[in-house]
C-alpha positions as CSV (number, residue, x, y, z in Angstrom):
1,M,0.0,0.0,0.0
2,L,1.0,3.6,-0.4
3,L,2.3,5.2,2.8
4,P,1.7,8.8,3.9
5,V,4.7,11.0,2.9
6,T,5.8,14.3,4.3
7,S,8.4,16.1,2.1
8,Y,11.1,18.6,2.8
9,G,13.3,20.5,0.4
10,E,12.9,21.0,-3.4
11,S,16.2,20.1,-4.9
12,G,19.0,17.7,-4.6
13,S,19.1,13.9,-4.6
14,P,16.2,12.1,-2.9
15,V,16.4,10.7,0.6
16,V,13.7,8.7,2.3
17,V,13.7,8.5,6.2
18,M,11.7,6.0,8.3
19,H,10.9,5.8,12.0
20,G,11.0,3.1,14.5
21,L,8.4,1.4,16.6
22,F,5.7,3.7,18.0
23,G,7.2,6.5,15.9
24,S,6.1,8.4,12.9
25,G,7.6,10.5,10.1
26,R,7.3,13.5,12.4
27,N,10.1,12.0,14.5
28,W,12.5,12.8,11.7
29,M,11.2,16.4,11.3
30,T,14.3,18.3,12.6
31,A,16.8,16.0,10.9
32,A,14.9,16.1,7.7
33,R,14.8,19.8,7.7
34,R,18.6,19.9,8.1
35,L,19.1,17.3,5.3
36,A,16.7,19.3,3.1
37,S,19.4,21.9,2.6
38,S,21.0,19.6,0.0
39,H,18.3,16.8,-0.6
40,R,14.7,16.3,-1.3
41,V,13.7,14.4,1.9
42,F,10.6,12.2,2.2
43,A,9.5,11.0,5.7
44,F,7.3,7.9,5.6
45,D,4.7,6.7,8.1
46,L,5.0,2.9,8.2
47,R,1.9,0.8,8.3
48,N,-0.2,0.9,11.5
49,H,1.9,4.0,12.6
50,G,1.3,7.8,12.3
51,S,-1.3,8.6,9.6
52,S,-0.9,5.2,7.8
53,P,-3.9,3.0,7.3
54,H,-4.5,0.3,9.9
55,T,-4.0,-3.2,8.6
56,D,-4.5,-6.7,10.3
57,T,-0.9,-7.8,9.7
58,M,2.5,-6.3,10.1
59,S,5.7,-8.0,9.0
60,Y,9.0,-6.9,7.5
61,P,8.2,-8.3,4.0
62,E,4.9,-6.4,4.0
63,M,6.5,-3.2,5.2
64,A,9.3,-3.5,2.7
65,A,6.7,-4.0,0.0
66,D,4.9,-0.8,1.2
67,V,8.1,1.1,1.0
68,F,9.0,-0.1,-2.4
69,E,5.5,0.8,-3.7
70,T,5.7,4.2,-2.2
71,I,9.2,5.0,-3.5
72,S,8.1,3.8,-6.9
73,D,5.0,6.1,-6.8
74,L,7.1,9.1,-5.9
75,A,8.9,8.6,-9.3
76,V,12.1,10.4,-8.0
77,G,14.6,7.6,-9.0
78,P,16.6,5.5,-6.6
79,V,16.8,7.1,-3.2
80,G,19.1,7.2,-0.2
81,L,17.1,5.1,2.2
82,V,17.5,5.8,5.9
83,G,15.8,3.9,8.7
84,H,16.0,3.8,12.5
85,S,15.4,0.6,14.5
86,M,12.2,-1.0,13.1
87,G,12.5,1.4,10.2
88,G,16.1,0.3,9.8
89,K,15.2,-3.4,9.5
90,T,12.5,-2.3,6.9
91,A,15.1,-0.3,5.0
92,M,17.5,-3.3,5.0
93,L,14.9,-5.7,3.6
94,T,13.7,-3.1,1.0
95,A,17.4,-2.8,-0.2
96,L,17.8,-6.6,-0.3
97,R,14.6,-7.2,-2.2
98,H,14.3,-4.1,-4.3
99,P,17.8,-2.8,-4.8
100,E,16.7,-1.0,-8.0
101,V,15.1,1.8,-5.9
102,V,17.9,2.2,-3.3
103,D,20.9,4.2,-4.3
104,R,22.5,3.9,-0.9
105,L,21.4,2.6,2.6
106,V,21.8,4.1,6.1
107,V,20.7,1.8,9.0
108,V,20.4,3.6,12.3
109,D,20.9,1.4,15.4
110,A,19.6,-1.9,14.0
111,A,21.0,-5.1,12.6
112,P,19.6,-8.0,10.6
113,V,19.4,-10.2,13.7
114,V,16.8,-11.5,16.1
115,Y,16.6,-9.4,19.3
116,P,14.8,-10.4,22.5
117,P,11.2,-9.2,22.4
118,A,11.1,-5.6,23.6
119,F,8.5,-3.0,24.2
120,V,5.8,-5.5,25.0
121,A,5.0,-3.8,28.4
122,Y,4.9,-0.5,26.6
123,A,2.3,-1.8,24.0
124,Q,0.2,-3.4,26.7
125,A,0.3,-0.3,28.9
126,M,-0.8,2.0,26.1
127,R,-3.5,-0.5,24.9
128,T,-5.0,-1.0,28.4
129,A,-4.9,2.7,29.5
130,D,-8.3,4.0,30.3
131,L,-9.0,6.9,27.9
132,S,-12.6,7.4,28.7
133,T,-12.2,10.4,31.0
134,V,-8.9,11.7,29.8
135,Q,-8.6,15.5,29.3
136,R,-4.9,16.1,29.4
137,R,-1.8,14.1,28.3
138,A,-0.7,14.1,32.0
139,D,-3.7,11.9,32.8
140,V,-2.3,9.2,30.4
141,D,1.2,9.8,31.5
142,A,0.2,8.8,35.1
143,Q,-1.2,5.6,33.8
144,L,2.0,4.6,32.0
145,V,4.4,5.2,34.9
146,D,4.5,1.7,36.2
147,A,5.3,0.1,32.8
148,V,7.4,3.0,31.4
149,E,9.8,4.4,34.0
150,S,11.7,6.9,31.8
151,P,9.8,10.3,31.5
152,G,11.5,10.8,28.1
153,T,10.2,7.5,26.8
154,R,6.7,8.3,28.1
155,A,6.8,11.6,26.3
156,F,7.9,9.8,23.1
157,L,4.9,7.3,23.4
158,L,2.5,10.1,24.3
159,Q,3.2,11.7,20.9
160,N,0.9,9.0,19.6
161,L,-2.1,10.2,21.6
162,I,-4.8,12.2,19.9
163,L,-6.8,14.6,22.1
164,D,-9.6,16.5,20.4
165,E,-13.3,17.2,20.7
166,S,-14.0,13.5,20.2
167,G,-11.9,12.6,23.3
168,A,-8.6,10.7,23.6
169,R,-7.5,7.9,21.4
170,W,-4.3,6.3,20.1
171,K,-3.0,6.9,16.5
172,P,-1.2,3.6,16.1
173,N,-2.9,0.2,15.6
174,L,-1.9,-1.0,19.1
175,P,-3.5,-4.5,19.0
176,V,-1.8,-5.4,15.7
177,I,1.5,-3.9,16.8
178,E,1.4,-5.8,20.0
179,A,0.7,-9.1,18.3
180,A,3.5,-8.4,15.7
181,L,6.2,-7.6,18.3
182,P,7.9,-11.0,18.0
183,A,8.2,-10.6,14.3
184,I,9.3,-7.0,14.6
185,S,12.0,-8.0,17.1
186,G,13.1,-10.7,14.7
187,W,14.3,-10.9,11.1
188,P,13.1,-13.0,8.2
189,A,14.9,-16.4,8.5
190,D,14.5,-17.1,4.8
191,E,16.2,-14.0,3.6
192,H,19.3,-14.7,1.5
193,G,19.5,-11.5,-0.6
194,V,22.6,-9.4,-1.0
195,Y,22.7,-5.6,-1.4
196,T,26.0,-4.4,-2.9
197,G,25.3,-0.7,-2.8
198,P,27.0,1.7,-0.3
199,T,25.8,0.9,3.1
200,L,26.3,2.8,6.4
201,F,25.4,1.4,9.8
202,V,25.2,4.3,12.4
203,Y,24.8,3.2,16.0
204,G,24.9,4.6,19.5
205,G,27.9,3.8,21.7
206,K,25.5,3.4,24.7
207,S,23.2,1.1,22.8
208,D,23.6,-2.7,22.3
209,Y,21.6,-3.0,19.2
210,V,24.7,-3.2,16.9
211,Q,27.4,-5.4,18.4
212,L,30.8,-6.5,17.1
213,S,29.5,-10.1,17.0
214,F,26.9,-9.1,14.4
215,Q,29.3,-7.8,11.8
216,D,29.9,-11.1,10.0
217,T,26.1,-11.5,9.5
218,I,25.8,-7.9,8.4
219,K,28.6,-8.3,5.9
220,Q,26.9,-11.3,4.3
221,Y,24.0,-9.1,3.4
222,F,25.8,-5.8,2.9
223,P,29.4,-6.4,1.6
224,A,30.0,-2.7,1.1
225,V,29.2,-1.9,4.7
226,E,30.8,1.0,6.7
227,Y,30.3,1.8,10.4
228,S,30.0,5.0,12.3
229,E,29.7,4.9,16.1
230,I,28.2,7.9,17.9
231,P,29.8,7.4,21.3
232,E,27.4,9.5,23.5
233,A,24.2,8.3,21.9
234,G,21.8,5.6,23.0
235,H,19.3,3.8,20.8
236,W,17.6,7.0,19.5
237,V,20.8,8.2,17.8
238,H,19.3,11.0,15.6
239,A,17.2,12.4,18.4
240,E,19.9,12.3,21.1
241,R,22.9,13.5,19.2
242,L,21.6,15.1,16.0
243,D,24.8,17.1,15.1
244,D,27.0,14.1,15.4
245,F,24.5,11.9,13.5
246,L,24.4,14.4,10.6
247,A,28.2,14.7,10.7
248,A,28.3,11.0,10.0
249,V,25.4,10.7,7.5
250,T,25.7,13.9,5.4
251,P,29.0,13.0,3.6
252,F,27.7,9.5,3.0
253,L,24.5,10.6,1.4
254,A,26.3,13.2,-0.7
């Protein structure tokens, strides 16, 4: 299916950016505006997130197919494809299965490996929050405290809350996302493709999502791989250390 797209910039080579779990294209707004000084930047909302349609299933092959269809529909030629976390795995699979639409690949704090299931407690806490009498975000924040200790993480999750004259509701398709979490934490076991284009893995020095032990596996899929560590960043590299992230990514995308 075609994904919602927010565009930045009017000239330069095309770059597509993709968010992680419980995110949306707006998470990339600040970075996209900076990149738009020399690129046409397109921020996607992946299925069941942001403004995208809600679907009953959610797997990496499906998400990669969505991305391929949306890039093809943009008709801007092969793109620099950038993805964080879940978006990074989606970007990897898109490049492996549809290399004709990917000029170069940037994977942000993710690897083509199976991770222990994460964020299950977050999904459950969001889905089971009582929104019937909510009037302020603080009302929902208080309900998430037990499952989500970090105020910053709660603030990130609460970006998904809609508050309007109709009341409070979540934007993402939480039941389907929760059911899909094992697949989202994983990686397609039957994937044997190879993407030979330029590839950059950017990762946080305070994160364990990209480990030295993963490099042999990464190189099997992406033989032209380069690495850039952002020492002071955790998992949300581009949000935590934007200047350092752009210093690593901008020359590569150029």
